C-alpha positions in Angstrom: 5.8 -15.8 -21.4 7.5 -19.2 -21.0 8.4 -20.8 -17.7 12.0 -19.7 -17.8 11.2 -16.1 -18.4 8.6 -16.1 -15.6 11.1 -17.7 -13.3 13.7 -15.1 -14.1 11.2 -12.3 -13.5 10.3 -13.8 -10.1 13.9 -14.2 -9.0 14.7 -10.6 -10.1 11.6 -9.2 -8.2 12.5 -11.3 -5.1 16.1 -10.0 -5.1 15.0 -6.3 -5.5 12.4 -6.6 -2.7 15.0 -8.3 -0.4 17.5 -5.6 -1.0 15.0 -2.8 -0.5 13.9 -4.4 2.7 17.4 -4.7 4.0 18.2 -1.1 3.0 15.0 0.3 4.7 15.4 -1.6 7.9 19.2 -1.5 8.5 20.2 1.9 6.8 17.0 3.9 6.7 16.8 7.3 5.2 15.3 10.0 7.5 11.8 9.6 6.2 8.6 9.3 8.2 5.5 7.4 7.0 2.3 7.9 8.9 4.2 9.3 11.8 6.7 6.5 12.1 10.3 6.3 10.9 10.6 4.3 7.6 12.4 1.4 9.3 9.6 0.9 11.9 6.9 1.4 9.2 8.6 -1.3 7.1 8.7 -3.7 10.0 5.0 -3.1 10.8 4.1 -3.7 7.1 6.1 -6.9 7.0 4.6 -8.1 10.3 1.1 -7.4 8.9 1.8 -9.3 5.7 3.2 -12.3 7.7 0.2 -12.3 10.1 -2.3 -12.0 7.2 -0.6 -14.8 5.3 -0.5 -17.2 8.3 -4.1 -16.6 9.4 -5.4 -16.4 5.8 -3.9 -19.9 5.2 -5.4 -21.1 8.5 -8.8 -19.7 7.5 -8.6 -21.4 4.1 -7.8 -24.8 5.7 -10.7 -24.3 8.2 -13.1 -23.4 5.4 -11.9 -26.5 3.4 -12.5 -28.7 6.4 -16.0 -27.3 6.9 -17.1 -27.5 3.3 -15.6 -30.8 2.2 -17.9 -33.9 2.2 -17.2 -36.6 4.8 -15.7 -39.8 3.5 -17.8 -42.9 3.4 -16.8 -45.4 6.1 -15.1 -48.5 4.8 -16.6 -51.8 5.8 -14.4 -53.9 8.0 -14.3 -57.7 8.3 -14.8 -60.6 6.0 -16.0 -59.4 2.7 -16.7 -61.8 -0.1 -13.7 -62.7 -2.3 
């Protein structure tokens, strides 16, 4: 799959997901999922995804800081030319 086709697929999926989200939150059908109305369940799932993304990224940055080697200090002052 070339880059243009992959980009078109990603745009299409993004638009479909956005439209489904808007529909489920603002005009929800009378469906319950795990005891909650579908609009509340959708908000809970999106909140979980957002929280997991933010703290997953924060954890990855922390792990990278812990495991990366320390840089060697540069010598200051009059070096030989």
